[in-house]
VEXLUM-449164 format. One record per atom (N, C-alpha, C): residue number from 1; residue in three letters; atom name; x, y, z. Coordinates in steps of 0.1 Angstrom, whole numbers, always signed. Layout:
BEGIN
NUM	ala	CA	X	Y	Z
...
END
This chain:
BEGIN
1	met	N	-117	-76	-299
1	met	CA	-106	-80	-306
1	met	C	-102	-94	-301
2	thr	N	-102	-104	-309
2	thr	CA	-99	-118	-305
2	thr	C	-87	-122	-313
3	leu	N	-77	-128	-305
3	leu	CA	-65	-133	-311
3	leu	C	-65	-149	-309
4	glu	N	-63	-156	-319
4	glu	CA	-63	-170	-318
4	glu	C	-49	-176	-324
5	leu	N	-43	-184	-316
5	leu	CA	-32	-192	-320
5	leu	C	-37	-206	-323
6	ala	N	-37	-209	-336
6	ala	CA	-43	-222	-340
6	ala	C	-32	-231	-344
7	asn	N	-28	-240	-335
7	asn	CA	-18	-251	-337
7	asn	C	-5	-245	-342
8	val	N	+0	-235	-336
8	val	CA	+12	-229	-340
8	val	C	+24	-236	-334
9	gly	N	+35	-237	-342
9	gly	CA	+47	-244	-337
9	gly	C	+59	-240	-346
10	ile	N	+71	-242	-340
10	ile	CA	+83	-239	-347
10	ile	C	+93	-251	-346
11	gly	N	+97	-257	-357
11	gly	CA	+106	-268	-356
11	gly	C	+98	-281	-356
12	asp	N	+105	-292	-357
12	asp	CA	+99	-306	-357
12	asp	C	+101	-313	-344
13	glu	N	+91	-321	-341
13	glu	CA	+92	-330	-329
13	glu	C	+101	-342	-333
14	pro	N	+108	-348	-323
14	pro	CA	+109	-344	-309
14	pro	C	+119	-332	-308
15	gly	N	+117	-325	-297
15	gly	CA	+127	-314	-295
15	gly	C	+124	-301	-303
16	ala	N	+112	-299	-307
16	ala	CA	+108	-287	-314
16	ala	C	+111	-274	-306
17	ala	N	+116	-264	-312
17	ala	CA	+119	-252	-305
17	ala	C	+107	-246	-298
18	leu	N	+95	-247	-305
18	leu	CA	+82	-244	-300
18	leu	C	+72	-255	-303
19	pro	N	+70	-264	-294
19	pro	CA	+60	-274	-296
19	pro	C	+46	-268	-300
20	val	N	+38	-275	-307
20	val	CA	+25	-270	-312
20	val	C	+16	-266	-300
21	val	N	+11	-254	-301
21	val	CA	+3	-249	-290
21	val	C	-9	-242	-296
22	ser	N	-20	-241	-289
22	ser	CA	-32	-233	-293
22	ser	C	-37	-225	-282
23	ala	N	-43	-214	-284
23	ala	CA	-49	-205	-274
23	ala	C	-58	-195	-281
24	val	N	-68	-191	-273
24	val	CA	-77	-180	-278
24	val	C	-78	-169	-267
25	ala	N	-76	-157	-271
25	ala	CA	-76	-146	-261
25	ala	C	-86	-136	-266
26	ala	N	-95	-131	-257
26	ala	CA	-105	-121	-261
26	ala	C	-107	-112	-249
27	pro	N	-112	-100	-251
27	pro	CA	-115	-91	-239
27	pro	C	-124	-98	-229
28	gly	N	-119	-98	-216
28	gly	CA	-127	-105	-206
28	gly	C	-122	-119	-203
29	arg	N	-114	-125	-213
29	arg	CA	-110	-139	-211
29	arg	C	-95	-140	-216
30	pro	N	-85	-139	-208
30	pro	CA	-71	-140	-212
30	pro	C	-69	-154	-219
31	gly	N	-61	-154	-229
31	gly	CA	-56	-166	-235
31	gly	C	-43	-171	-228
32	val	N	-42	-184	-226
32	val	CA	-31	-189	-219
32	val	C	-23	-199	-228
33	val	N	-10	-196	-230
33	val	CA	-1	-205	-237
33	val	C	+9	-211	-228
34	ala	N	+8	-224	-226
34	ala	CA	+16	-232	-217
34	ala	C	+28	-238	-224
35	val	N	+40	-234	-221
35	val	CA	+52	-239	-227
35	val	C	+63	-240	-216
36	glu	N	+73	-249	-219
36	glu	CA	+84	-251	-210
36	glu	C	+97	-248	-218
37	thr	N	+108	-250	-212
37	thr	CA	+122	-247	-216
37	thr	C	+125	-232	-216
38	glu	N	+137	-229	-218
38	glu	CA	+141	-215	-217
38	glu	C	+137	-207	-230
39	gln	N	+138	-213	-242
39	gln	CA	+136	-206	-254
39	gln	C	+121	-205	-258
40	ala	N	+113	-216	-255
40	ala	CA	+100	-216	-260
40	ala	C	+91	-205	-256
41	pro	N	+91	-200	-244
41	pro	CA	+83	-188	-241
41	pro	C	+86	-176	-249
42	val	N	+98	-173	-252
42	val	CA	+101	-162	-261
42	val	C	+96	-164	-275
43	leu	N	+98	-176	-280
43	leu	CA	+93	-179	-294
43	leu	C	+78	-178	-294
44	ala	N	+71	-183	-284
44	ala	CA	+57	-183	-284
44	ala	C	+52	-168	-283
45	ser	N	+59	-160	-276
45	ser	CA	+55	-146	-275
45	ser	C	+57	-138	-288
46	leu	N	+68	-141	-295
46	leu	CA	+71	-135	-307
46	leu	C	+60	-139	-318
47	val	N	+56	-152	-318
47	val	CA	+46	-156	-327
47	val	C	+33	-150	-323
48	ala	N	+29	-150	-311
48	ala	CA	+16	-144	-307
48	ala	C	+15	-129	-310
49	gly	N	+27	-122	-309
49	gly	CA	+27	-108	-311
49	gly	C	+29	-104	-326
50	gly	N	+29	-114	-335
50	gly	CA	+31	-111	-349
50	gly	C	+45	-108	-353
51	arg	N	+55	-110	-344
51	arg	CA	+69	-107	-348
51	arg	C	+76	-118	-354
52	met	N	+70	-130	-354
52	met	CA	+77	-142	-360
52	met	C	+66	-151	-366
53	his	N	+69	-156	-378
53	his	CA	+59	-165	-385
53	his	C	+62	-179	-380
54	pro	N	+52	-186	-376
54	pro	CA	+54	-200	-372
54	pro	C	+56	-209	-384
55	asp	N	+62	-221	-381
55	asp	CA	+64	-231	-392
55	asp	C	+51	-238	-395
56	thr	N	+43	-240	-385
56	thr	CA	+30	-246	-386
56	thr	C	+19	-238	-379
57	gly	N	+7	-239	-384
57	gly	CA	-4	-232	-377
57	gly	C	-6	-218	-382
58	arg	N	-15	-211	-376
58	arg	CA	-19	-198	-380
58	arg	C	-21	-189	-368
59	val	N	-19	-176	-369
59	val	CA	-22	-166	-359
59	val	C	-33	-158	-365
60	leu	N	-45	-158	-359
60	leu	CA	-57	-151	-365
60	leu	C	-61	-140	-356
61	leu	N	-63	-128	-362
61	leu	CA	-69	-116	-355
61	leu	C	-83	-114	-360
62	asp	N	-92	-116	-351
62	asp	CA	-107	-116	-355
62	asp	C	-109	-124	-367
63	gly	N	-103	-136	-367
63	gly	CA	-106	-146	-378
63	gly	C	-97	-145	-390
64	his	N	-88	-135	-391
64	his	CA	-80	-132	-403
64	his	C	-66	-133	-400
65	glu	N	-58	-137	-409
65	glu	CA	-43	-137	-408
65	glu	C	-38	-123	-412
66	asp	N	-33	-115	-403
66	asp	CA	-28	-102	-406
66	asp	C	-17	-99	-396
67	ala	N	-5	-103	-398
67	ala	CA	+6	-101	-389
67	ala	C	+9	-86	-386
68	ala	N	+8	-78	-396
68	ala	CA	+10	-64	-394
68	ala	C	+0	-58	-384
69	ala	N	-12	-62	-386
69	ala	CA	-23	-57	-376
69	ala	C	-20	-62	-362
70	val	N	-15	-74	-361
70	val	CA	-12	-80	-348
70	val	C	-1	-72	-342
71	arg	N	+10	-69	-350
71	arg	CA	+21	-61	-344
71	arg	C	+17	-47	-340
72	arg	N	+8	-41	-347
72	arg	CA	+3	-28	-343
72	arg	C	-5	-28	-330
73	ala	N	-13	-38	-328
73	ala	CA	-23	-39	-317
73	ala	C	-17	-45	-305
74	phe	N	-7	-53	-306
74	phe	CA	-2	-61	-294
74	phe	C	+12	-56	-291
75	ala	N	+15	-54	-278
75	ala	CA	+28	-51	-272
75	ala	C	+33	-63	-265
76	leu	N	+46	-66	-267
76	leu	CA	+53	-76	-260
76	leu	C	+57	-70	-246
77	val	N	+54	-77	-235
77	val	CA	+56	-72	-222
77	val	C	+65	-82	-214
78	asp	N	+76	-77	-210
78	asp	CA	+86	-85	-201
78	asp	C	+91	-97	-208
79	thr	N	+92	-97	-221
79	thr	CA	+97	-108	-229
79	thr	C	+113	-108	-228
80	pro	N	+119	-119	-222
80	pro	CA	+133	-119	-220
80	pro	C	+141	-116	-233
81	gly	N	+151	-107	-232
81	gly	CA	+159	-104	-244
81	gly	C	+152	-95	-254
82	val	N	+140	-92	-253
82	val	CA	+132	-85	-263
82	val	C	+126	-72	-257
83	ala	N	+119	-74	-246
83	ala	CA	+112	-63	-240
83	ala	C	+111	-64	-225
84	glu	N	+122	-65	-219
84	glu	CA	+123	-65	-204
84	glu	C	+132	-54	-199
85	pro	N	+128	-48	-187
85	pro	CA	+136	-38	-182
85	pro	C	+149	-43	-175
86	phe	N	+160	-35	-175
86	phe	CA	+172	-39	-168
86	phe	C	+168	-40	-153
87	pro	N	+173	-50	-146
87	pro	CA	+169	-53	-132
87	pro	C	+172	-41	-123
88	val	N	+183	-33	-126
88	val	CA	+186	-23	-116
88	val	C	+180	-10	-119
89	leu	N	+171	-9	-129
89	leu	CA	+163	+3	-131
89	leu	C	+153	+5	-120
90	ser	N	+151	+17	-115
90	ser	CA	+141	+20	-106
90	ser	C	+127	+21	-113
91	val	N	+117	+20	-105
91	val	CA	+103	+20	-111
91	val	C	+101	+34	-118
92	lys	N	+106	+45	-112
92	lys	CA	+104	+58	-119
92	lys	C	+112	+59	-131
93	gln	N	+124	+53	-132
93	gln	CA	+132	+53	-144
93	gln	C	+125	+46	-155
94	ile	N	+118	+34	-152
94	ile	CA	+111	+27	-162
94	ile	C	+99	+35	-167
95	val	N	+92	+41	-158
95	val	CA	+81	+50	-162
95	val	C	+86	+61	-172
96	arg	N	+97	+67	-169
96	arg	CA	+102	+78	-177
96	arg	C	+106	+72	-191
97	glu	N	+113	+61	-191
97	glu	CA	+117	+55	-204
97	glu	C	+105	+51	-213
98	glu	N	+95	+45	-206
98	glu	CA	+83	+40	-214
98	glu	C	+74	+52	-218
99	leu	N	+74	+63	-211
99	leu	CA	+66	+74	-215
99	leu	C	+73	+80	-228
100	ala	N	+86	+80	-228
100	ala	CA	+93	+85	-240
100	ala	C	+91	+75	-252
101	phe	N	+91	+63	-249
101	phe	CA	+89	+53	-260
101	phe	C	+75	+54	-265
102	ala	N	+65	+58	-257
102	ala	CA	+51	+59	-261
102	ala	C	+49	+73	-268
103	gly	N	+59	+81	-269
103	gly	CA	+58	+94	-275
103	gly	C	+52	+105	-266
104	gln	N	+52	+102	-253
104	gln	CA	+47	+112	-243
104	gln	C	+58	+119	-236
105	arg	N	+55	+130	-230
105	arg	CA	+65	+139	-224
105	arg	C	+69	+132	-210
106	pro	N	+82	+128	-209
106	pro	CA	+87	+121	-197
106	pro	C	+91	+130	-186
107	ser	N	+84	+140	-183
107	ser	CA	+87	+150	-173
107	ser	C	+86	+144	-159
108	arg	N	+92	+150	-149
108	arg	CA	+90	+145	-135
108	arg	C	+76	+146	-131
109	glu	N	+69	+156	-135
109	glu	CA	+55	+157	-131
109	glu	C	+46	+146	-138
110	his	N	+49	+143	-150
110	his	CA	+41	+132	-157
110	his	C	+45	+119	-151
111	val	N	+57	+116	-148
111	val	CA	+61	+104	-141
111	val	C	+53	+102	-128
112	asp	N	+53	+113	-120
112	asp	CA	+46	+113	-107
112	asp	C	+31	+110	-109
113	thr	N	+26	+116	-119
113	thr	CA	+11	+114	-122
113	thr	C	+8	+99	-125
114	val	N	+17	+93	-134
114	val	CA	+15	+79	-137
114	val	C	+16	+70	-125
115	leu	N	+26	+73	-117
115	leu	CA	+28	+65	-105
115	leu	C	+16	+66	-95
116	asp	N	+11	+78	-94
116	asp	CA	+0	+81	-85
116	asp	C	-13	+73	-91
117	glu	N	-15	+74	-104
117	glu	CA	-27	+68	-109
117	glu	C	-26	+53	-108
118	leu	N	-14	+47	-108
118	leu	CA	-12	+33	-107
118	leu	C	-12	+29	-92
119	gly	N	-11	+38	-83
119	gly	CA	-10	+35	-69
119	gly	C	+4	+29	-65
120	leu	N	+14	+33	-73
120	leu	CA	+28	+27	-71
120	leu	C	+38	+38	-67
121	gln	N	+34	+49	-62
121	gln	CA	+43	+60	-59
121	gln	C	+53	+55	-48
122	his	N	+49	+47	-39
122	his	CA	+58	+43	-29
122	his	C	+69	+33	-34
123	tyr	N	+68	+28	-46
123	tyr	CA	+78	+20	-52
123	tyr	C	+87	+28	-62
124	ala	N	+86	+41	-62
124	ala	CA	+92	+50	-72
124	ala	C	+107	+47	-73
125	asp	N	+114	+47	-61
125	asp	CA	+129	+45	-61
125	asp	C	+133	+31	-59
126	thr	N	+124	+22	-60
126	thr	CA	+128	+7	-58
126	thr	C	+132	+1	-72
127	his	N	+143	-6	-71
127	his	CA	+147	-13	-83
127	his	C	+137	-24	-87
128	val	N	+134	-25	-100
128	val	CA	+123	-33	-104
128	val	C	+125	-48	-101
129	gln	N	+138	-52	-99
129	gln	CA	+141	-66	-95
129	gln	C	+136	-69	-81
130	arg	N	+133	-58	-73
130	arg	CA	+130	-60	-59
130	arg	C	+115	-58	-56
131	val	N	+107	-55	-66
131	val	CA	+93	-53	-64
131	val	C	+85	-66	-65
132	pro	N	+74	-68	-58
132	pro	CA	+66	-80	-60
132	pro	C	+62	-82	-74
133	thr	N	+61	-95	-78
133	thr	CA	+57	-98	-92
133	thr	C	+45	-91	-96
134	ala	N	+34	-91	-88
134	ala	CA	+22	-85	-92
134	ala	C	+24	-70	-95
135	val	N	+33	-63	-87
135	val	CA	+36	-49	-90
135	val	C	+43	-48	-103
136	arg	N	+52	-56	-106
136	arg	CA	+60	-56	-118
136	arg	C	+50	-58	-130
137	val	N	+41	-67	-129
137	val	CA	+32	-70	-140
137	val	C	+23	-58	-142
138	arg	N	+17	-52	-132
138	arg	CA	+9	-41	-133
138	arg	C	+16	-29	-139
139	leu	N	+28	-26	-135
139	leu	CA	+36	-15	-140
139	leu	C	+39	-17	-155
140	leu	N	+44	-28	-159
140	leu	CA	+48	-30	-173
140	leu	C	+36	-31	-182
141	val	N	+26	-37	-178
141	val	CA	+14	-39	-186
141	val	C	+7	-25	-189
142	glu	N	+6	-17	-178
142	glu	CA	-1	-4	-179
142	glu	C	+8	+5	-188
143	leu	N	+21	+5	-186
143	leu	CA	+29	+13	-195
143	leu	C	+29	+9	-209
144	ala	N	+28	-4	-212
144	ala	CA	+27	-8	-226
144	ala	C	+14	-3	-232
145	leu	N	+3	-2	-224
145	leu	CA	-10	+2	-229
145	leu	C	-10	+17	-232
146	leu	N	+0	+25	-228
146	leu	CA	+1	+39	-232
146	leu	C	+5	+41	-246
147	arg	N	+10	+31	-253
147	arg	CA	+15	+33	-266
147	arg	C	+3	+34	-276
148	asp	N	+5	+42	-286
148	asp	CA	-6	+45	-295
148	asp	C	-10	+33	-303
149	gly	N	-23	+30	-302
149	gly	CA	-28	+19	-310
149	gly	C	-28	+5	-303
150	val	N	-21	+4	-291
150	val	CA	-20	-8	-284
150	val	C	-33	-11	-277
151	thr	N	-39	-22	-280
151	thr	CA	-51	-27	-273
151	thr	C	-50	-41	-268
152	gly	N	-38	-47	-270
152	gly	CA	-36	-61	-265
152	gly	C	-22	-62	-260
153	ile	N	-19	-72	-252
153	ile	CA	-6	-74	-247
153	ile	C	-3	-89	-246
154	val	N	+10	-92	-248
154	val	CA	+15	-106	-247
154	val	C	+25	-105	-235
155	leu	N	+22	-111	-224
155	leu	CA	+30	-111	-212
155	leu	C	+38	-124	-212
156	thr	N	+51	-123	-210
156	thr	CA	+59	-135	-210
156	thr	C	+65	-139	-197
157	ser	N	+61	-151	-192
157	ser	CA	+67	-158	-181
157	ser	C	+68	-150	-168
158	pro	N	+57	-144	-163
158	pro	CA	+58	-137	-151
158	pro	C	+62	-146	-139
159	glu	N	+59	-159	-140
159	glu	CA	+62	-168	-129
159	glu	C	+77	-168	-126
160	arg	N	+86	-164	-136
160	arg	CA	+100	-165	-134
160	arg	C	+105	-155	-123
161	his	N	+97	-146	-120
161	his	CA	+100	-136	-109
161	his	C	+95	-140	-95
162	gly	N	+89	-151	-94
162	gly	CA	+83	-156	-82
162	gly	C	+70	-150	-78
163	gly	N	+66	-152	-66
163	gly	CA	+53	-147	-62
163	gly	C	+41	-157	-65
164	ala	N	+30	-155	-59
164	ala	CA	+18	-163	-60
164	ala	C	+12	-160	-74
165	val	N	+9	-171	-81
165	val	CA	+2	-170	-94
165	val	C	-11	-162	-92
166	glu	N	-19	-165	-81
166	glu	CA	-31	-158	-79
166	glu	C	-30	-143	-79
167	glu	N	-19	-138	-73
167	glu	CA	-17	-124	-72
167	glu	C	-15	-117	-85
168	trp	N	-5	-122	-93
168	trp	CA	-2	-115	-105
168	trp	C	-12	-118	-116
169	phe	N	-19	-129	-115
169	phe	CA	-29	-132	-125
169	phe	C	-42	-123	-123
170	ala	N	-44	-119	-110
170	ala	CA	-55	-110	-107
170	ala	C	-53	-97	-115
171	val	N	-41	-92	-116
171	val	CA	-38	-80	-124
171	val	C	-42	-82	-138
172	leu	N	-38	-93	-144
172	leu	CA	-41	-96	-158
172	leu	C	-56	-97	-160
173	arg	N	-63	-104	-151
173	arg	CA	-78	-105	-152
173	arg	C	-85	-92	-152
174	asp	N	-80	-83	-143
174	asp	CA	-86	-70	-143
174	asp	C	-84	-62	-155
175	val	N	-72	-63	-161
175	val	CA	-69	-56	-173
175	val	C	-78	-61	-185
176	ala	N	-79	-75	-185
176	ala	CA	-88	-81	-196
176	ala	C	-102	-76	-195
177	arg	N	-107	-74	-183
177	arg	CA	-121	-70	-181
177	arg	C	-123	-55	-185
178	arg	N	-112	-48	-187
178	arg	CA	-113	-34	-193
178	arg	C	-114	-34	-208
179	gly	N	-114	-46	-214
179	gly	CA	-115	-46	-229
179	gly	C	-102	-49	-236
180	val	N	-91	-51	-228
180	val	CA	-78	-54	-234
180	val	C	-77	-69	-237
181	thr	N	-71	-72	-248
181	thr	CA	-69	-86	-252
181	thr	C	-56	-91	-246
182	val	N	-56	-101	-237
182	val	CA	-44	-105	-230
182	val	C	-40	-119	-233
183	val	N	-28	-120	-237
183	val	CA	-22	-134	-240
183	val	C	-11	-136	-229
184	leu	N	-13	-146	-221
184	leu	CA	-3	-150	-211
184	leu	C	+5	-162	-216
185	val	N	+18	-160	-217
185	val	CA	+27	-172	-220
185	val	C	+34	-175	-207
186	thr	N	+32	-188	-202
186	thr	CA	+36	-191	-189
186	thr	C	+40	-206	-188
187	ser	N	+45	-211	-177
187	ser	CA	+49	-225	-175
187	ser	C	+36	-233	-174
188	lys	N	+38	-246	-176
188	lys	CA	+26	-255	-175
188	lys	C	+20	-255	-161
189	ala	N	+29	-255	-151
189	ala	CA	+24	-255	-137
189	ala	C	+16	-242	-134
190	ala	N	+21	-230	-138
190	ala	CA	+14	-218	-136
190	ala	C	+1	-218	-144
191	ala	N	+2	-223	-157
191	ala	CA	-10	-223	-165
191	ala	C	-21	-232	-159
192	thr	N	-18	-243	-152
192	thr	CA	-28	-251	-146
192	thr	C	-36	-243	-135
193	thr	N	-28	-235	-127
193	thr	CA	-34	-227	-117
193	thr	C	-43	-216	-123
194	val	N	-38	-210	-134
194	val	CA	-45	-199	-141
194	val	C	-58	-205	-147
195	glu	N	-58	-216	-153
195	glu	CA	-70	-222	-159
195	glu	C	-80	-225	-148
196	asn	N	-75	-230	-136
196	asn	CA	-85	-233	-125
196	asn	C	-91	-220	-121
197	leu	N	-83	-209	-120
197	leu	CA	-89	-196	-116
197	leu	C	-99	-191	-126
198	leu	N	-96	-193	-139
198	leu	CA	-106	-189	-149
198	leu	C	-119	-197	-149
199	asp	N	-117	-210	-145
199	asp	CA	-129	-219	-145
199	asp	C	-138	-216	-132
200	thr	N	-132	-211	-122
200	thr	CA	-139	-209	-109
200	thr	C	-144	-194	-107
201	thr	N	-139	-185	-116
201	thr	CA	-142	-171	-115
201	thr	C	-150	-167	-127
202	gln	N	-161	-161	-125
202	gln	CA	-169	-156	-136
202	gln	C	-162	-145	-143
203	thr	N	-160	-146	-156
203	thr	CA	-153	-135	-164
203	thr	C	-164	-129	-173
204	glu	N	-161	-116	-177
204	glu	CA	-170	-109	-186
204	glu	C	-167	-113	-200
205	gly	N	-178	-112	-208
205	gly	CA	-176	-114	-223
205	gly	C	-171	-101	-229
206	pro	N	-167	-102	-242
206	pro	CA	-161	-90	-248
206	pro	C	-170	-78	-248
207	asp	N	-183	-80	-250
207	asp	CA	-192	-68	-250
207	asp	C	-192	-62	-236
208	asp	N	-193	-70	-226
208	asp	CA	-194	-64	-212
208	asp	C	-181	-58	-208
209	ala	N	-170	-64	-212
209	ala	CA	-157	-59	-209
209	ala	C	-155	-45	-215
210	ala	N	-159	-44	-228
210	ala	CA	-157	-31	-235
210	ala	C	-165	-20	-229
211	leu	N	-176	-23	-223
211	leu	CA	-184	-13	-217
211	leu	C	-183	-12	-202
212	ser	N	-172	-18	-196
212	ser	CA	-172	-19	-182
212	ser	C	-170	-6	-175
213	asp	N	-163	+4	-181
213	asp	CA	-162	+17	-175
213	asp	C	-163	+28	-185
214	gly	N	-165	+25	-197
214	gly	CA	-167	+36	-207
214	gly	C	-155	+44	-211
215	asn	N	-143	+39	-206
215	asn	CA	-131	+47	-209
215	asn	C	-121	+39	-217
216	asp	N	-111	+45	-221
216	asp	CA	-100	+38	-229
216	asp	C	-94	+28	-220
217	pro	N	-90	+16	-225
217	pro	CA	-85	+6	-217
217	pro	C	-71	+9	-211
218	gly	N	-64	+19	-215
218	gly	CA	-51	+21	-210
218	gly	C	-51	+29	-197
219	leu	N	-41	+26	-188
219	leu	CA	-38	+33	-176
219	leu	C	-50	+36	-168
220	gln	N	-56	+25	-163
220	gln	CA	-68	+27	-154
220	gln	C	-62	+25	-140
221	ser	N	-66	+34	-131
221	ser	CA	-62	+33	-117
221	ser	C	-70	+22	-110
222	gly	N	-65	+15	-101
222	gly	CA	-72	+4	-94
222	gly	C	-65	+3	-80
223	pro	N	-69	-8	-73
223	pro	CA	-63	-10	-60
223	pro	C	-48	-12	-61
224	ser	N	-41	-6	-51
224	ser	CA	-27	-7	-51
224	ser	C	-23	-21	-48
225	val	N	-12	-26	-54
225	val	CA	-6	-39	-52
225	val	C	+5	-37	-42
226	thr	N	+4	-43	-30
226	thr	CA	+14	-41	-20
226	thr	C	+24	-53	-20
227	ala	N	+29	-54	-12
227	ala	CA	+38	-64	-8
227	ala	C	+48	-58	+1
228	glu	N	+205	+57	-115
228	glu	CA	+215	+56	-124
228	glu	C	+211	+57	-139
229	ser	N	+213	+61	-145
229	ser	CA	+208	+63	-159
229	ser	C	+210	+51	-167
230	ala	N	+200	+46	-174
230	ala	CA	+201	+34	-182
230	ala	C	+189	+35	-192
231	thr	N	+189	+25	-201
231	thr	CA	+178	+25	-211
231	thr	C	+170	+12	-210
232	val	N	+157	+13	-210
232	val	CA	+149	+1	-210
232	val	C	+150	-6	-224
233	pro	N	+154	-19	-225
233	pro	CA	+155	-25	-238
233	pro	C	+141	-30	-243
234	thr	N	+133	-20	-247
234	thr	CA	+120	-23	-252
234	thr	C	+122	-28	-267
235	glu	N	+111	-34	-272
235	glu	CA	+112	-39	-286
235	glu	C	+112	-28	-295
236	ala	N	+118	-30	-307
236	ala	CA	+118	-19	-317
236	ala	C	+105	-17	-322
237	thr	N	+102	-5	-326
237	thr	CA	+89	-2	-332
237	thr	C	+88	-9	-346
238	pro	N	+77	-16	-348
238	pro	CA	+76	-23	-361
238	pro	C	+76	-14	-373
END
């Protein structure tokens, strides 16, 4: 599944809300959208995820314009004001809320199983605002992939939480290698680092990625990343 943002933008220059950007994301090769300002990353994510129609350009899924199909296949992850967890939620609370959102049983046993499979059990009682960025990215991406029909993710501005780009991007690269289509919306500085990493690291093609482990792309265990009642404000179901 390939997602292409072909010269998409919102508003007119100078000072467009979303300056014209382009990117291509496919399994094995994350797509990178480099934008600045406070509003542009959210707008870029909404456009990439099929939730907003751009003023210019097109969003193509496997070569075709189909916003409904994009919405079904792609989850917005950590998008400010749209799909980000409250900072004071613990990791286990987030898992419980996201299991319910995915239509799965959010029992204590199921939460523990998910945390064990992700190698994040030791962060269970930690507020999400206090975990390393790479842990946050792994947690939220893997939980989004539990949703029925989701085979792609749009991650928004992970650099805003700090941490080394190399660490949190390694999580995204591993997810893409499992056959997930990954769109990263990030700052221009972080995008430069990511592009250098992509240029210097051999990535798998879509066919290789899809066959990498023979399993569903969701919730794959991997190396651990080290370093009150509320509701997760996830996006509404389309």
